[in-house]
C-alpha positions as CSV (number, residue, x, y, z in Angstrom):
1,X,-57.8,57.3,29.8
2,X,-54.2,56.7,29.5
3,X,-52.2,58.3,26.6
4,X,-50.8,55.2,24.9
5,X,-47.8,57.4,23.6
6,X,-46.4,57.6,27.0
7,X,-44.0,55.0,28.3
8,X,-44.7,53.1,31.3
9,X,-42.3,53.4,34.4
10,X,-40.9,49.8,33.5
11,X,-40.4,50.8,29.9
12,X,-38.6,54.0,31.1
13,X,-36.1,52.0,33.5
14,X,-35.5,49.4,30.9
15,X,-33.9,52.2,28.9
16,X,-31.3,52.8,31.4
17,X,-28.3,50.6,30.6
18,X,-26.8,48.4,33.3
19,X,-24.4,50.0,35.6
20,X,-20.7,48.5,35.7
21,X,-19.5,48.2,39.1
22,X,-15.9,46.8,40.2
23,X,-16.9,44.9,43.6
24,X,-19.0,41.9,44.3
25,X,-21.7,44.0,46.1
26,X,-23.3,47.2,45.2
27,X,-25.5,49.4,47.7
28,X,-28.6,50.9,45.6
29,X,-30.3,53.8,47.0
30,X,-32.4,54.6,43.8
31,X,-30.9,58.2,43.7
32,X,-28.1,60.1,44.8
33,X,-30.4,62.4,47.1
34,X,-31.7,60.0,49.9
35,X,-35.0,62.1,49.9
36,X,-35.6,60.9,46.4
37,X,-34.4,57.2,46.7
38,X,-35.7,53.9,48.5
39,X,-34.1,52.0,51.4
40,X,-30.6,50.7,50.8
41,X,-30.5,47.4,48.9
42,X,-27.3,45.6,49.0
43,X,-27.1,43.5,45.6
44,X,-24.6,40.6,45.0
45,X,-23.1,40.5,41.7
46,X,-21.8,37.0,41.5
47,X,-24.0,35.9,38.6
48,X,-23.1,36.6,34.9
49,X,-26.3,38.4,33.9
50,X,-27.0,41.8,35.5
51,X,-28.8,41.9,38.9
52,X,-31.8,44.1,39.4
53,X,-32.7,46.3,42.4
54,X,-36.2,45.1,43.8
55,X,-37.1,48.7,44.6
56,X,-36.4,50.7,41.3
57,X,-35.3,48.0,38.7
58,X,-31.8,49.4,38.2
59,X,-29.4,46.8,36.7
60,X,-25.9,46.4,38.0
61,X,-23.1,43.9,36.6
62,X,-19.5,43.2,37.8
63,X,-17.0,44.5,35.5
64,X,-14.9,41.4,35.2
65,X,-18.1,39.5,33.9
66,X,-18.4,41.3,30.6
């Protein structure tokens, strides 16, 4: 039986605020340590809403859009 007081991984990642970047493209690896991360995903930030990494769920936005 799962403890209902514990948060799911999706709830935990949604608590991380979107990460501000200056360029149009960000390379997400999931973690600074390659052994703990995921394959590199290059994410385009041309839209106004934050872009989400398909592997880890981290959100990124381009500085001038906000």
